[in-house]
C-alpha positions in Angstrom: 152.4 -30.0 81.6 151.9 -31.1 85.3 152.1 -34.8 85.8 148.5 -36.3 86.4 148.3 -38.6 89.5 145.8 -41.0 90.7 145.5 -41.2 94.2 144.2 -44.5 94.7 144.9 -48.2 94.1 141.5 -49.1 92.8 141.8 -51.6 89.7 138.7 -50.0 88.8 139.8 -46.4 88.7 143.0 -47.3 86.8 141.5 -48.9 84.0 138.8 -46.2 83.7 141.5 -43.5 83.8 143.5 -45.4 81.2 139.9 -45.9 78.9 140.2 -42.3 78.5 143.7 -42.1 76.9 145.3 -40.3 80.4 148.8 -40.5 81.3 149.1 -40.8 85.1 151.3 -42.4 87.6 149.5 -44.1 90.9 150.4 -42.7 94.4 148.4 -44.2 97.1 146.8 -42.2 99.5 147.6 -42.9 103.2 144.3 -41.0 104.3 142.1 -42.9 106.5 138.6 -43.2 105.1 136.1 -41.9 107.4 132.3 -43.1 107.8 131.0 -40.9 110.3 130.9 -37.4 111.7 129.4 -35.9 108.6 125.9 -34.5 107.9 125.3 -36.1 104.7 126.9 -39.0 102.5 127.5 -36.3 99.7 129.6 -34.2 102.4 131.3 -37.6 103.5 132.7 -38.9 100.4 133.9 -35.4 99.5 135.7 -35.2 102.3 137.2 -38.3 102.2 138.4 -37.8 98.4 139.5 -34.3 99.5 141.9 -35.8 102.4 143.4 -38.8 99.9 144.0 -36.1 97.6 145.7 -33.8 100.3 147.7 -36.7 101.7 149.6 -37.4 98.3 150.0 -33.6 97.6 151.7 -33.3 100.7 154.4 -35.5 98.9 154.7 -33.5 95.8 156.3 -30.1 94.6 153.5 -30.2 91.6 151.1 -32.5 89.7 147.2 -32.8 89.2 145.6 -34.9 91.9 142.6 -37.3 91.3 141.1 -38.7 94.2 137.8 -40.3 94.9 135.8 -42.1 97.7 132.9 -44.4 97.2 130.1 -45.5 99.7 127.6 -47.6 99.2 124.2 -46.8 101.3 121.0 -49.0 101.7 118.5 -48.8 104.6 120.2 -45.4 105.3 123.5 -47.5 106.1 126.9 -47.3 104.9 127.8 -51.0 103.4 131.7 -51.2 103.2 133.9 -53.8 102.0 132.9 -57.1 103.6 135.4 -58.4 106.0 134.3 -62.5 106.0 132.4 -64.5 103.4 129.6 -64.7 105.5 129.0 -61.0 105.8 129.7 -60.6 101.9 126.5 -63.1 101.1 124.3 -61.2 103.9 125.5 -57.9 102.0 124.7 -59.0 98.7 121.6 -60.9 99.5 120.5 -57.5 101.0 121.6 -55.3 98.2 119.6 -57.4 96.1 116.7 -57.2 97.7 116.5 -53.1 98.5 117.3 -50.4 96.1 120.6 -48.6 97.4 122.6 -45.5 96.2 126.2 -45.5 95.4 127.6 -41.8 96.4 131.6 -41.1 94.8 132.9 -37.7 95.7 136.1 -36.6 93.8 138.7 -34.0 94.7 141.0 -32.6 91.7 143.9 -30.8 93.4 146.3 -28.8 91.4 149.5 -28.8 93.9 151.5 -26.2 92.1 148.9 -23.7 92.3 147.2 -24.6 95.4 143.7 -25.1 94.2 141.3 -28.4 94.8 137.6 -28.6 93.1 135.3 -31.1 94.4 131.9 -32.9 93.6 130.1 -35.7 93.7 128.0 -38.0 91.8 124.9 -40.5 93.1 123.5 -43.5 91.6 120.5 -45.7 92.7 120.6 -49.4 91.7 117.9 -51.9 91.5 119.1 -55.4 91.5 117.3 -58.8 90.9 116.7 -60.7 94.0 119.5 -63.2 94.4 119.8 -66.5 96.0 122.4 -67.9 98.2 123.4 -70.5 95.5 123.9 -67.6 93.1 125.7 -65.3 95.5 128.0 -68.4 96.5 128.9 -69.0 92.5 129.3 -65.3 91.9 131.5 -65.5 94.8 133.6 -68.2 93.7 134.5 -66.5 90.5 134.6 -62.6 91.8 136.3 -61.6 95.5 134.3 -59.9 97.6 136.4 -58.2 99.6 138.0 -55.4 97.8 134.4 -53.8 96.9 131.9 -51.7 98.4 129.0 -53.9 98.8 130.7 -56.9 97.8 130.0 -56.7 94.2 131.0 -54.9 91.0 128.5 -53.8 88.2 131.3 -54.7 85.7 132.0 -57.6 84.6 129.5 -60.6 85.6 127.7 -58.4 88.4 126.1 -56.9 85.7 123.3 -60.0 85.3 122.3 -58.8 88.6 121.2 -55.5 87.8 117.6 -54.5 87.1 118.2 -50.7 86.4 120.4 -47.7 87.5 119.2 -44.2 87.8 122.4 -42.1 87.4 125.7 -42.8 86.3 126.8 -46.1 85.3 130.6 -44.9 85.8 130.2 -43.7 89.5 128.8 -47.0 90.1 132.2 -48.5 88.8 134.1 -45.9 91.3 134.7 -43.0 88.9 132.0 -40.8 87.5 134.0 -39.9 84.5 131.6 -36.9 82.9 132.0 -35.1 86.3 135.9 -35.6 86.4 136.1 -34.2 83.0 134.7 -31.0 84.4 136.8 -31.0 87.4 140.0 -31.5 85.4 139.0 -28.3 82.7 138.7 -26.3 85.8 142.8 -26.9 86.2 143.4 -26.6 82.8 143.5 -30.3 81.9 141.3 -30.8 79.1 140.1 -34.6 78.1 139.7 -33.5 74.4 
């Protein structure tokens, strides 16, 4: 059986794959994520995921590579990982006052057979309006710098969520049901 490889350094993605009971290794992609140049957010996240998978595939003779890319979109703008504390506060305040979308593209690449299957999920999130004090207290406990939009739905961030429309695991960073469908196309069944 070919080894399963996660092309990501994301702790959330590692945890989700482990939660499924999958044995995998991590090989971090050196692909540069793009945020412009595509007609749609769907196309952007799929192309970024494919690029990550292909970057890792170039170093291997065999294996099944899982790669993903997630973006947060609010008011037709992509929100990335904040670079400063002030930017994180502004971003989370904006997200808490506007419904926003999370798009995740997935690529599953079978290196040996040179086949790649892709897909994406989108989830709409509605948060409760947050005060500056709530945001600052949250960031005292959770770092905003390694997360698109500066917050995570799992853990303490869960108390900010009014409701979501779509896949919860997409918001965490890896839509598991969609991933299972793509893995089955390369002969790796979850069950």
